PDB file of N, H, CA, C and O in Angstrom:
ATOM      1  N   MET A   1       0.843  -1.160   0.000  1.00  0.00           N
ATOM      2  CA  MET A   1       0.000   0.000   0.000  1.00  0.00           C
ATOM      3  C   MET A   1       0.898   1.236   0.000  1.00  0.00           C
ATOM      4  O   MET A   1       1.798   1.356   0.831  1.00  0.00           O
ATOM      5  N   SER A   2       0.651   2.146  -0.930  1.00  0.00           N
ATOM      6  H   SER A   2      -0.081   2.049  -1.605  1.00  0.00           H
ATOM      7  CA  SER A   2       1.486   3.341  -1.038  1.00  0.00           C
ATOM      8  C   SER A   2       1.065   4.396  -0.021  1.00  0.00           C
ATOM      9  O   SER A   2      -0.016   4.318   0.562  1.00  0.00           O
ATOM     10  N   ILE A   3       1.917   5.363   0.179  1.00  0.00           N
ATOM     11  H   ILE A   3       2.795   5.427  -0.295  1.00  0.00           H
ATOM     12  CA  ILE A   3       1.634   6.436   1.123  1.00  0.00           C
ATOM     13  C   ILE A   3       0.441   7.259   0.647  1.00  0.00           C
ATOM     14  O   ILE A   3      -0.342   7.737   1.469  1.00  0.00           O
ATOM     15  N   LEU A   4       0.289   7.433  -0.667  1.00  0.00           N
ATOM     16  H   LEU A   4       0.925   7.045  -1.334  1.00  0.00           H
ATOM     17  CA  LEU A   4      -0.860   8.155  -1.210  1.00  0.00           C
ATOM     18  C   LEU A   4      -2.154   7.433  -0.874  1.00  0.00           C
ATOM     19  O   LEU A   4      -3.140   8.071  -0.505  1.00  0.00           O
ATOM     20  N   THR A   5      -2.164   6.119  -0.996  1.00  0.00           N
ATOM     21  H   THR A   5      -1.363   5.601  -1.296  1.00  0.00           H
ATOM     22  CA  THR A   5      -3.355   5.333  -0.672  1.00  0.00           C
ATOM     23  C   THR A   5      -3.698   5.455   0.803  1.00  0.00           C
ATOM     24  O   THR A   5      -4.872   5.563   1.154  1.00  0.00           O
ATOM     25  N   ILE A   6      -2.705   5.440   1.664  1.00  0.00           N
ATOM     26  H   ILE A   6      -1.751   5.352   1.379  1.00  0.00           H
ATOM     27  CA  ILE A   6      -2.941   5.567   3.101  1.00  0.00           C
ATOM     28  C   ILE A   6      -3.546   6.931   3.428  1.00  0.00           C
ATOM     29  O   ILE A   6      -4.496   7.025   4.206  1.00  0.00           O
ATOM     30  N   ILE A   7      -2.995   7.977   2.835  1.00  0.00           N
ATOM     31  H   ILE A   7      -2.223   7.901   2.203  1.00  0.00           H
ATOM     32  CA  ILE A   7      -3.515   9.325   3.079  1.00  0.00           C
ATOM     33  C   ILE A   7      -4.949   9.445   2.574  1.00  0.00           C
ATOM     34  O   ILE A   7      -5.807  10.003   3.259  1.00  0.00           O
ATOM     35  N   LEU A   8      -5.210   8.921   1.373  1.00  0.00           N
ATOM     36  H   LEU A   8      -4.513   8.467   0.817  1.00  0.00           H
ATOM     37  CA  LEU A   8      -6.572   8.978   0.835  1.00  0.00           C
ATOM     38  C   LEU A   8      -7.537   8.116   1.635  1.00  0.00           C
ATOM     39  O   LEU A   8      -8.703   8.480   1.789  1.00  0.00           O
ATOM     40  N   ASN A   9      -7.075   6.988   2.145  1.00  0.00           N
ATOM     41  H   ASN A   9      -6.127   6.693   2.021  1.00  0.00           H
ATOM     42  CA  ASN A   9      -7.926   6.158   3.001  1.00  0.00           C
ATOM     43  C   ASN A   9      -8.405   6.943   4.208  1.00  0.00           C
ATOM     44  O   ASN A   9      -9.534   6.759   4.663  1.00  0.00           O
ATOM     45  N   ILE A  10      -7.562   7.810   4.725  1.00  0.00           N
ATOM     46  H   ILE A  10      -6.645   7.959   4.355  1.00  0.00           H
ATOM     47  CA  ILE A  10      -7.912   8.583   5.916  1.00  0.00           C
ATOM     48  C   ILE A  10      -8.750   9.812   5.554  1.00  0.00           C
ATOM     49  O   ILE A  10      -9.760  10.084   6.201  1.00  0.00           O
ATOM     50  N   LEU A  11      -8.339  10.546   4.533  1.00  0.00           N
ATOM     51  H   LEU A  11      -7.518  10.324   4.007  1.00  0.00           H
ATOM     52  CA  LEU A  11      -9.016  11.809   4.212  1.00  0.00           C
ATOM     53  C   LEU A  11     -10.273  11.626   3.364  1.00  0.00           C
ATOM     54  O   LEU A  11     -11.310  12.220   3.660  1.00  0.00           O
ATOM     55  N   LEU A  12     -10.193  10.823   2.328  1.00  0.00           N
ATOM     56  H   LEU A  12      -9.351  10.340   2.087  1.00  0.00           H
ATOM     57  CA  LEU A  12     -11.308  10.627   1.393  1.00  0.00           C
ATOM     58  C   LEU A  12     -11.461   9.139   1.062  1.00  0.00           C
ATOM     59  O   LEU A  12     -11.036   8.696  -0.005  1.00  0.00           O
ATOM     60  N   PRO A  13     -12.057   8.378   1.957  1.00  0.00           N
ATOM     61  CA  PRO A  13     -12.150   6.933   1.753  1.00  0.00           C
ATOM     62  C   PRO A  13     -12.795   6.504   0.424  1.00  0.00           C
ATOM     63  O   PRO A  13     -12.283   5.585  -0.214  1.00  0.00           O
ATOM     64  N   PRO A  14     -13.896   7.133  -0.018  1.00  0.00           N
ATOM     65  CA  PRO A  14     -14.473   6.686  -1.297  1.00  0.00           C
ATOM     66  C   PRO A  14     -13.534   6.909  -2.494  1.00  0.00           C
ATOM     67  O   PRO A  14     -13.508   6.099  -3.421  1.00  0.00           O
ATOM     68  N   LEU A  15     -12.778   7.988  -2.472  1.00  0.00           N
ATOM     69  H   LEU A  15     -12.799   8.645  -1.719  1.00  0.00           H
ATOM     70  CA  LEU A  15     -11.833   8.249  -3.560  1.00  0.00           C
ATOM     71  C   LEU A  15     -10.728   7.199  -3.587  1.00  0.00           C
ATOM     72  O   LEU A  15     -10.317   6.754  -4.659  1.00  0.00           O
ATOM     73  N   ALA A  16     -10.252   6.807  -2.423  1.00  0.00           N
ATOM     74  H   ALA A  16     -10.586   7.168  -1.553  1.00  0.00           H
ATOM     75  CA  ALA A  16      -9.217   5.773  -2.350  1.00  0.00           C
ATOM     76  C   ALA A  16      -9.732   4.445  -2.902  1.00  0.00           C
ATOM     77  O   ALA A  16      -9.023   3.752  -3.632  1.00  0.00           O
ATOM     78  N   VAL A  17     -10.965   4.098  -2.550  1.00  0.00           N
ATOM     79  H   VAL A  17     -11.541   4.661  -1.957  1.00  0.00           H
ATOM     80  CA  VAL A  17     -11.554   2.854  -3.049  1.00  0.00           C
ATOM     81  C   VAL A  17     -11.786   2.950  -4.555  1.00  0.00           C
ATOM     82  O   VAL A  17     -11.552   1.983  -5.279  1.00  0.00           O
ATOM     83  N   PHE A  18     -12.243   4.105  -5.028  1.00  0.00           N
ATOM     84  H   PHE A  18     -12.433   4.890  -4.439  1.00  0.00           H
ATOM     85  CA  PHE A  18     -12.459   4.291  -6.461  1.00  0.00           C
ATOM     86  C   PHE A  18     -11.163   4.153  -7.246  1.00  0.00           C
ATOM     87  O   PHE A  18     -11.149   3.534  -8.310  1.00  0.00           O
ATOM     88  N   MET A  19     -10.075   4.721  -6.738  1.00  0.00           N
ATOM     89  H   MET A  19     -10.086   5.224  -5.873  1.00  0.00           H
ATOM     90  CA  MET A  19      -8.798   4.653  -7.450  1.00  0.00           C
ATOM     91  C   MET A  19      -8.283   3.222  -7.550  1.00  0.00           C
ATOM     92  O   MET A  19      -7.598   2.878  -8.514  1.00  0.00           O
ATOM     93  N   LYS A  20      -8.601   2.390  -6.574  1.00  0.00           N
ATOM     94  H   LYS A  20      -9.157   2.669  -5.791  1.00  0.00           H
ATOM     95  CA  LYS A  20      -8.103   1.008  -6.568  1.00  0.00           C
ATOM     96  C   LYS A  20      -9.046   0.049  -7.298  1.00  0.00           C
ATOM     97  O   LYS A  20      -8.591  -0.861  -7.992  1.00  0.00           O
ATOM     98  N   HIS A  21     -10.364   0.250  -7.143  1.00  0.00           N
ATOM     99  H   HIS A  21     -10.734   0.989  -6.580  1.00  0.00           H
ATOM    100  CA  HIS A  21     -11.334  -0.731  -7.644  1.00  0.00           C
ATOM    101  C   HIS A  21     -12.294  -0.197  -8.705  1.00  0.00           C
ATOM    102  O   HIS A  21     -13.025  -0.981  -9.310  1.00  0.00           O
ATOM    103  N   GLY A  22     -12.312   1.103  -8.946  1.00  0.00           N
ATOM    104  H   GLY A  22     -11.718   1.740  -8.455  1.00  0.00           H
ATOM    105  CA  GLY A  22     -13.218   1.682  -9.931  1.00  0.00           C
ATOM    106  C   GLY A  22     -14.642   1.757  -9.397  1.00  0.00           C
ATOM    107  O   GLY A  22     -14.908   1.492  -8.225  1.00  0.00           O
ATOM    108  N   LEU A  23     -15.554   2.131 -10.306  1.00  0.00           N
ATOM    109  H   LEU A  23     -15.338   2.346 -11.258  1.00  0.00           H
ATOM    110  CA  LEU A  23     -16.960   2.208  -9.928  1.00  0.00           C
ATOM    111  C   LEU A  23     -17.529   0.805  -9.824  1.00  0.00           C
ATOM    112  O   LEU A  23     -17.339  -0.025 -10.713  1.00  0.00           O
ATOM    113  N   GLY A  24     -18.215   0.559  -8.749  1.00  0.00           N
ATOM    114  H   GLY A  24     -18.369   1.234  -8.027  1.00  0.00           H
ATOM    115  CA  GLY A  24     -18.799  -0.761  -8.532  1.00  0.00           C
ATOM    116  C   GLY A  24     -19.412  -0.831  -7.158  1.00  0.00           C
ATOM    117  O   GLY A  24     -19.595   0.184  -6.487  1.00  0.00           O
ATOM    118  N   VAL A  25     -19.724  -2.031  -6.752  1.00  0.00           N
ATOM    119  H   VAL A  25     -19.575  -2.856  -7.297  1.00  0.00           H
ATOM    120  CA  VAL A  25     -20.376  -2.245  -5.467  1.00  0.00           C
ATOM    121  C   VAL A  25     -19.473  -1.817  -4.314  1.00  0.00           C
ATOM    122  O   VAL A  25     -19.949  -1.241  -3.336  1.00  0.00           O
ATOM    123  N   THR A  26     -18.190  -2.091  -4.420  1.00  0.00           N
ATOM    124  H   THR A  26     -17.803  -2.559  -5.215  1.00  0.00           H
ATOM    125  CA  THR A  26     -17.261  -1.732  -3.354  1.00  0.00           C
ATOM    126  C   THR A  26     -17.222  -0.220  -3.156  1.00  0.00           C
ATOM    127  O   THR A  26     -17.196   0.258  -2.022  1.00  0.00           O
ATOM    128  N   PHE A  27     -17.219   0.528  -4.249  1.00  0.00           N
ATOM    129  H   PHE A  27     -17.240   0.140  -5.171  1.00  0.00           H
ATOM    130  CA  PHE A  27     -17.230   1.987  -4.169  1.00  0.00           C
ATOM    131  C   PHE A  27     -18.522   2.489  -3.531  1.00  0.00           C
ATOM    132  O   PHE A  27     -18.493   3.390  -2.692  1.00  0.00           O
ATOM    133  N   LEU A  28     -19.647   1.911  -3.924  1.00  0.00           N
ATOM    134  H   LEU A  28     -19.670   1.179  -4.605  1.00  0.00           H
ATOM    135  CA  LEU A  28     -20.928   2.342  -3.371  1.00  0.00           C
ATOM    136  C   LEU A  28     -21.030   2.050  -1.879  1.00  0.00           C
ATOM    137  O   LEU A  28     -21.575   2.854  -1.122  1.00  0.00           O
ATOM    138  N   ILE A  29     -20.512   0.911  -1.459  1.00  0.00           N
ATOM    139  H   ILE A  29     -20.070   0.258  -2.074  1.00  0.00           H
ATOM    140  CA  ILE A  29     -20.493   0.587  -0.028  1.00  0.00           C
ATOM    141  C   ILE A  29     -19.622   1.590   0.721  1.00  0.00           C
ATOM    142  O   ILE A  29     -19.992   2.050   1.801  1.00  0.00           O
ATOM    143  N   SER A  30     -18.482   1.925   0.159  1.00  0.00           N
ATOM    144  H   SER A  30     -18.181   1.551  -0.718  1.00  0.00           H
ATOM    145  CA  SER A  30     -17.604   2.901   0.793  1.00  0.00           C
ATOM    146  C   SER A  30     -18.274   4.265   0.876  1.00  0.00           C
ATOM    147  O   SER A  30     -18.170   4.943   1.898  1.00  0.00           O
ATOM    148  N   LEU A  31     -18.952   4.669  -0.175  1.00  0.00           N
ATOM    149  H   LEU A  31     -19.037   4.118  -1.005  1.00  0.00           H
ATOM    150  CA  LEU A  31     -19.656   5.944  -0.189  1.00  0.00           C
ATOM    151  C   LEU A  31     -20.755   5.973   0.872  1.00  0.00           C
ATOM    152  O   LEU A  31     -20.905   6.967   1.583  1.00  0.00           O
ATOM    153  N   LEU A  32     -21.514   4.900   0.979  1.00  0.00           N
ATOM    154  H   LEU A  32     -21.392   4.093   0.401  1.00  0.00           H
ATOM    155  CA  LEU A  32     -22.586   4.806   1.966  1.00  0.00           C
ATOM    156  C   LEU A  32     -22.039   4.831   3.390  1.00  0.00           C
ATOM    157  O   LEU A  32     -22.561   5.545   4.246  1.00  0.00           O
ATOM    158  N   LEU A  33     -20.997   4.057   3.641  1.00  0.00           N
ATOM    159  H   LEU A  33     -20.573   3.477   2.945  1.00  0.00           H
ATOM    160  CA  LEU A  33     -20.413   4.022   4.982  1.00  0.00           C
ATOM    161  C   LEU A  33     -19.813   5.369   5.376  1.00  0.00           C
ATOM    162  O   LEU A  33     -19.907   5.778   6.534  1.00  0.00           O
ATOM    163  N   THR A  34     -19.201   6.052   4.425  1.00  0.00           N
ATOM    164  H   THR A  34     -19.124   5.720   3.485  1.00  0.00           H
ATOM    165  CA  THR A  34     -18.636   7.365   4.713  1.00  0.00           C
ATOM    166  C   THR A  34     -19.741   8.384   4.974  1.00  0.00           C
ATOM    167  O   THR A  34     -19.582   9.269   5.815  1.00  0.00           O
ATOM    168  N   ALA A  35     -20.858   8.265   4.260  1.00  0.00           N
ATOM    169  H   ALA A  35     -20.988   7.546   3.577  1.00  0.00           H
ATOM    170  CA  ALA A  35     -21.988   9.172   4.488  1.00  0.00           C
ATOM    171  C   ALA A  35     -22.617   8.925   5.860  1.00  0.00           C
ATOM    172  O   ALA A  35     -23.084   9.865   6.504  1.00  0.00           O
ATOM    173  N   LEU A  36     -22.633   7.681   6.305  1.00  0.00           N
ATOM    174  H   LEU A  36     -22.254   6.918   5.782  1.00  0.00           H
ATOM    175  CA  LEU A  36     -23.194   7.351   7.610  1.00  0.00           C
ATOM    176  C   LEU A  36     -22.276   7.774   8.753  1.00  0.00           C
ATOM    177  O   LEU A  36     -22.739   8.094   9.848  1.00  0.00           O
ATOM    178  N   GLY A  37     -21.014   7.771   8.494  1.00  0.00           N
ATOM    179  H   GLY A  37     -20.638   7.511   7.604  1.00  0.00           H
ATOM    180  CA  GLY A  37     -20.031   8.160   9.506  1.00  0.00           C
ATOM    181  C   GLY A  37     -18.644   8.004   8.933  1.00  0.00           C
ATOM    182  O   GLY A  37     -18.356   7.023   8.247  1.00  0.00           O
ATOM    183  N   TRP A  38     -17.791   8.954   9.207  1.00  0.00           N
ATOM    184  H   TRP A  38     -18.025   9.750   9.764  1.00  0.00           H
ATOM    185  CA  TRP A  38     -16.470   8.959   8.605  1.00  0.00           C
ATOM    186  C   TRP A  38     -15.649   7.736   9.013  1.00  0.00           C
ATOM    187  O   TRP A  38     -14.969   7.147   8.173  1.00  0.00           O
ATOM    188  N   ILE A  39     -15.700   7.351  10.273  1.00  0.00           N
ATOM    189  H   ILE A  39     -16.252   7.830  10.956  1.00  0.00           H
ATOM    190  CA  ILE A  39     -14.899   6.228  10.782  1.00  0.00           C
ATOM    191  C   ILE A  39     -15.244   4.907  10.075  1.00  0.00           C
ATOM    192  O   ILE A  39     -14.327   4.191   9.673  1.00  0.00           O
ATOM    193  N   PRO A  40     -16.524   4.558   9.909  1.00  0.00           N
ATOM    194  CA  PRO A  40     -16.812   3.318   9.172  1.00  0.00           C
ATOM    195  C   PRO A  40     -16.275   3.340   7.734  1.00  0.00           C
ATOM    196  O   PRO A  40     -15.846   2.311   7.213  1.00  0.00           O
ATOM    197  N   GLY A  41     -16.300   4.504   7.106  1.00  0.00           N
ATOM    198  H   GLY A  41     -16.649   5.340   7.530  1.00  0.00           H
ATOM    199  CA  GLY A  41     -15.748   4.626   5.759  1.00  0.00           C
ATOM    200  C   GLY A  41     -14.253   4.405   5.719  1.00  0.00           C
ATOM    201  O   GLY A  41     -13.736   3.760   4.807  1.00  0.00           O
ATOM    202  N   VAL A  42     -13.557   4.939   6.706  1.00  0.00           N
ATOM    203  H   VAL A  42     -13.976   5.463   7.448  1.00  0.00           H
ATOM    204  CA  VAL A  42     -12.102   4.772   6.791  1.00  0.00           C
ATOM    205  C   VAL A  42     -11.751   3.307   7.043  1.00  0.00           C
ATOM    206  O   VAL A  42     -10.849   2.762   6.407  1.00  0.00           O
ATOM    207  N   ILE A  43     -12.460   2.681   7.963  1.00  0.00           N
ATOM    208  H   ILE A  43     -13.193   3.124   8.479  1.00  0.00           H
ATOM    209  CA  ILE A  43     -12.203   1.265   8.262  1.00  0.00           C
ATOM    210  C   ILE A  43     -12.435   0.412   7.023  1.00  0.00           C
ATOM    211  O   ILE A  43     -11.626  -0.461   6.709  1.00  0.00           O
ATOM    212  N   HIS A  44     -13.533   0.657   6.320  1.00  0.00           N
ATOM    213  H   HIS A  44     -14.191   1.367   6.576  1.00  0.00           H
ATOM    214  CA  HIS A  44     -13.826  -0.108   5.109  1.00  0.00           C
ATOM    215  C   HIS A  44     -12.752   0.111   4.048  1.00  0.00           C
ATOM    216  O   HIS A  44     -12.325  -0.840   3.393  1.00  0.00           O
ATOM    217  N   ALA A  45     -12.317   1.345   3.875  1.00  0.00           N
ATOM    218  H   ALA A  45     -12.664   2.117   4.407  1.00  0.00           H
ATOM    219  CA  ALA A  45     -11.289   1.652   2.869  1.00  0.00           C
ATOM    220  C   ALA A  45      -9.987   0.911   3.185  1.00  0.00           C
ATOM    221  O   ALA A  45      -9.355   0.356   2.285  1.00  0.00           O
ATOM    222  N   PHE A  46      -9.587   0.902   4.452  1.00  0.00           N
ATOM    223  H   PHE A  46     -10.100   1.352   5.182  1.00  0.00           H
ATOM    224  CA  PHE A  46      -8.361   0.190   4.818  1.00  0.00           C
ATOM    225  C   PHE A  46      -8.514  -1.314   4.609  1.00  0.00           C
ATOM    226  O   PHE A  46      -7.588  -1.971   4.133  1.00  0.00           O
ATOM    227  N   LEU A  47      -9.667  -1.856   4.961  1.00  0.00           N
ATOM    228  H   LEU A  47     -10.419  -1.322   5.348  1.00  0.00           H
ATOM    229  CA  LEU A  47      -9.883  -3.296   4.781  1.00  0.00           C
ATOM    230  C   LEU A  47      -9.879  -3.681   3.300  1.00  0.00           C
ATOM    231  O   LEU A  47      -9.252  -4.670   2.918  1.00  0.00           O
ATOM    232  N   VAL A  48     -10.558  -2.925   2.488  1.00  0.00           N
ATOM    233  H   VAL A  48     -11.067  -2.122   2.798  1.00  0.00           H
ATOM    234  CA  VAL A  48     -10.673  -3.252   1.066  1.00  0.00           C
ATOM    235  C   VAL A  48      -9.360  -3.010   0.336  1.00  0.00           C
ATOM    236  O   VAL A  48      -8.946  -3.842  -0.471  1.00  0.00           O
ATOM    237  N   ASN A  49      -8.701  -1.898   0.598  1.00  0.00           N
ATOM    238  H   ASN A  49      -9.037  -1.222   1.254  1.00  0.00           H
ATOM    239  CA  ASN A  49      -7.467  -1.573  -0.125  1.00  0.00           C
ATOM    240  C   ASN A  49      -6.268  -2.349   0.397  1.00  0.00           C
ATOM    241  O   ASN A  49      -5.276  -2.498  -0.317  1.00  0.00           O
ATOM    242  N   GLY A  50      -6.336  -2.830   1.591  1.00  0.00           N
ATOM    243  H   GLY A  50      -7.142  -2.708   2.170  1.00  0.00           H
ATOM    244  CA  GLY A  50      -5.214  -3.567   2.157  1.00  0.00           C
ATOM    245  C   GLY A  50      -5.208  -5.047   1.789  1.00  0.00           C
ATOM    246  O   GLY A  50      -4.166  -5.697   1.874  1.00  0.00           O
ATOM    247  N   THR A  51      -6.360  -5.592   1.379  1.00  0.00           N
ATOM    248  H   THR A  51      -7.206  -5.065   1.310  1.00  0.00           H
ATOM    249  CA  THR A  51      -6.444  -7.025   1.124  1.00  0.00           C
ATOM    250  C   THR A  51      -6.060  -7.391  -0.294  1.00  0.00           C
ATOM    251  O   THR A  51      -5.752  -8.555  -0.552  1.00  0.00           O
ATOM    252  N   ARG A  52      -6.066  -6.468  -1.206  1.00  0.00           N
ATOM    253  H   ARG A  52      -6.317  -5.523  -0.997  1.00  0.00           H
ATOM    254  CA  ARG A  52      -5.766  -6.808  -2.613  1.00  0.00           C
ATOM    255  C   ARG A  52      -4.489  -6.199  -3.060  1.00  0.00           C
ATOM    256  O   ARG A  52      -4.087  -6.382  -4.209  1.00  0.00           O
TER     257      ARG A  52
END
């Protein structure tokens, strides 16, 4: 995981997921979780971007 990805995971979780996986279900889940609360979005971004 690059330093840019880590920074984006923290500041803009949906953008980080979009850059790694494109538009799709994963991006929509990240967008929804970030809208519900910033922390769930960050956790999801780290989990999704760290596993692949």
